[in-house]
N, C-alpha and C positions, 0 to 999 in steps of 0.2 A: 699269404695265400695267393693274392693276385700276381705277385712277382713270380712265384713258382708256376702258376698256371700259364703265364705268358710263354715261358720256355721257348723251344725251337719248333718251327713248323713241322719238322720231321717227327716230332713227338705225337702228332695228331694221327689218329686212325679213322678211316671212313668205312662205312658198311651200310647195308640195308638195315632199316630199323626193325626191331623185334617188338612184339606185343608188350614185353616187360619194360620197354624203354619209355612208354607213354607218360608215366608219372614224372620221370626225370625231364622229359621234353616239356611237359607242362610247367615245371619249375623254371626251365630256361625261358619259356615264353613270358611268365609273370615277371621275372627279374628284368628281362629285356624291355618289356613294355613300360615298366616303371621307370627304367633308365631313359628310354626314348621320350617319354612324357616330360620328365624333368628337363631334358636338354632342349626340347621344343617349347617348354613353358605352357603345356596344355594340361587339361584335366586328366587325372589318372583315376580310373574307376577300378576298384579291386575286383579281381576275377577269382572265382572258386577253382582251385587247381583240379579238383575232381571232375568238374564240368569240362574244363579244358582237356583233360586227359581222355575223357569219353569222346570228345569231338576229334581229337587227334587219332584215337583208335579207329574211328569211322573212316577218316582219310586214309590211314594205312590199310584198312580192310578193303577199300575199293581199289587202291593203287599202291600195292606194296613196294614195287620197284621204284616208284616215284618218291618214296619216303626214305630219306637218307640222313644219317646222323654222323656227327664228328665226335670222337671221344678222346679223352686224355686220362690215362691211368684207369681206364674202364668206365669213366664218368662221362655222361653226355654233356658236351659244352656248346653244341650248336646243332641245328637240324634244318632241313628244307624238305618241303612236301609239294609235289605237283600232282594234279588230278587231270586225267585225260577224258574229255567228254566229246565223243565223235572227233572233230578236227580242231577242237579248242583245248589247248594245253595250258592250264592255268596254274600259276605259282601260288599255291594256297597258303603256305606258311614258310617263313624264312627268318630265323631268329638265332642269335648267338649271345652268350653271356657277355656282358660289357668288357671284361678283361680279354676276350678273344676277338673283339671287333678290330678290323683294320690290319689283320695279320695274315691275310691270304686264305683263311679257312673258308670264307664265304664263296669265293670263286670256285673252289674245288667242289663244294657241296652243290652249287647250282648246276655245274656241269653234270654231276652224277644224277641229280634229281630230274633234269630234263632229258638226259641221254639214256639212262638205264632202262626206262620203260620202252625204249625203241619205238617212238611214235612214228606215224606215217610221215612221209616227206611233205604232205599237204598240211600238216598240223601247224597252227599259229600259236606262238607263245604270247602270254599276256599275264599281267599282274596288277593287283590293286596295291600300289606302292605307297609306303609312308613317305614323309617329307625328309627322311634321313638321306642326306646327299651321298653318303658312302654307298648305301644300298642302290640308290638310283644310278650311280656311276656304273655299278656292275650290270644293271639291267640295260643301260645304254650300250655297253660293250658287247652284249650278246644280242643286240638288234631290236630291243623293245624301246619305243620312243613315246613320249607323252602325247595323249590325245585329248584329255579333258581332266578337270578336277573332279573328285568324288566328294560328296558332302554327307556326313553323318549328322542328323538333326534329331533333337529330342527335347522333351519338356517334362520337368518334374511336376506332377499333378495333372488332373484331368483337364483336357483342353476345352475351351469354350465352344458353345454352339456356333457354327460358322454360317455366314451367308452362302446361299447356294452358288455353285460354280456356273460358269457360262454354259457348259455342256454337262449336265448332271448324269450320273449313272447310278444304278441301283445294284445292291449286292444280294445274291441269292446263295445261301449256304448249300454246299454239296456234301452230303454225308454227315456223319456225326463227328464231333471234335476228335481229332486224332486218327480218323479213318482214312485209309489210302484206297481210293476207289479208281476203277478203270476210267471212268468219265473225267475225274479230276486229273489223272495223269495224261490223258489224251488232250484235254484242254490246255494244260500247262505246256505240253510238248509242242503243240501247234504254235503257241505264242513264243516259247523260248527259242525255237529254231529260227524264227524271224528276228527276234530282238536280242537274245543272248548268244545266238550263233550256233546253238546245239541243243539237242534233247538231253535231258538229265533226270530220268525217272528216279534214280537212286537218291539224288539229292533232294528232290521234292518229297519222296517218301520219308527220308531222314528228318526233314523239317516238320512234316506232319506228325511224326512220331513223338515230337516234344509234347509234354503235358499241356493240354488246353489249346493246341493248335487247331485252327479252323480254315477250311478251304472255301473260297467264295467265287462264284461266277459273277463277273461284272456285266450288266445288261443296260441297253438303252431301248426303252419301249418293248422289253421282252426279248430283244435280240442280243446274243452274246457279243461283247466287245472286248473282253479281257478276263483276267483272273487275278486274285490276290490271296495270299495266306496271311492270316493274323495269328501271332503267337502270344502266349500268355504274358510274356515280358513286355508287351506293348509294341513290338515291331510290326510295321505295315510292309509286308514283303516277305518272300519274293513275289513278283507279279509283273503284269504287263498288259498293254492294250494294243488294239489293232491299228490305231491312229493316234498321233500326238495330241489331237484335240480332246481325247478322252483322259489324258494323263492327270490333269487337275481334278477332274471328277472322280477318278479312282483314288487319288490321294485323299480328297475330301471325304469320300464315302468310307475309306479305311480308317481315317482318324475319327470320324463320327462313330463308327462301329466300336473302335477301341474305347471311346468315351462311354458308350452305352455299356460296355463290358467292365468298366471301372478300372481300366489300365492305369497304373500309377506312374508310368513313364512311357508315353507313346513316342514312337521313334520311326524315322525313315532313313533310308540310305540310298542315295540316287546320284547318278552321274550328272555333272553340271549342265549338260545339254537338255535335261528333263526339266524345262522351265515351268511346266504346268505343276509338277509335283512340288517344286520349290515355292511357287506362289501359295499353294494350299498350306504348306508347312509353316511358312512365315505368318500367314493369316491366323493360323491356330496357335501362334505363340511359341512354336518350336524354335530353338536356337542351334547354331552350329556348334557341335561338341567336338568334332574332329574333321579333318579333311585330308585327302590323299590324292594320288594321281593315277589315272587309268593309263597304262602303258601297254602297247601291243607291237608286234612285228609288222602288222598291216591292219588296215581298217576292216572291220566286219561288224555285223549286227546293227541294231537300231536302239541305241541307249537313250534316246529321247523318249522312248516308249516303255522303258524298263524300270522296274523297282527291284533293287538288290536286297540281299539279306546279309547275314553275318559274313565278315570279310574272308573267312576260310573257304566258303563255297560260292560267294558272290551271287 
């Protein structure tokens, strides 16, 4: 099967993804992540293909021209998805079945995923890249260069009570779990534009739509200094603060809240420049479960104040 699939590059067809492709693309993702984890010698956590397909469907729904698939014999063998949020053009997903890797398919997919949406000339390309050197080589060739490492941190089991941070913050829940309110979107937008480089109401709403997701305003003495979303699976993020000195406090408060909620696997995902969040995570006993590279065409945002979420919407 692998030998037949390798075939000639001319056997590959490229097109806009369809809604009916999402299950097949989820299969490509799961197979590719398992292969990458094996090659890098890192932990492989099994993913539910149905959950992955739903997330892929969301990406395609917001940016249909940015979601491109490569097929052979009508079967999806690779795909790439970009999402454009204001002037930030993020490569959300880029995966190929192991037998297809290193055969020139990826370069063609990336070109289509970035160019088909016809982004404005001011748009900046960026990616949360894995440590796969073949993929990083492609990113470098289209102008994205490394800026920092990104760390995924998690802990199996409830974290201990932590000593208070140097600059503590309090969390005040906005709306009911799963509710998307105007005040929550406005608060997230104000912080995301400064820290993430763009407003992204649709991504915040999608995150809040997950079962048990809660939106919190971070406060110091009653004054707003940031926000964070806590999800039922234990993630602390997305979120952000107005000043790096509040980053440790937000991470601490988020982990404490997940502890109180009984999260079985509290987790953070932060750029390496967010040293405050890293300090709180290690104090809580979280360990590095994976790491990647933040690559962009040019510098933007303030990631020392930012808390990411799942890698597909960062």
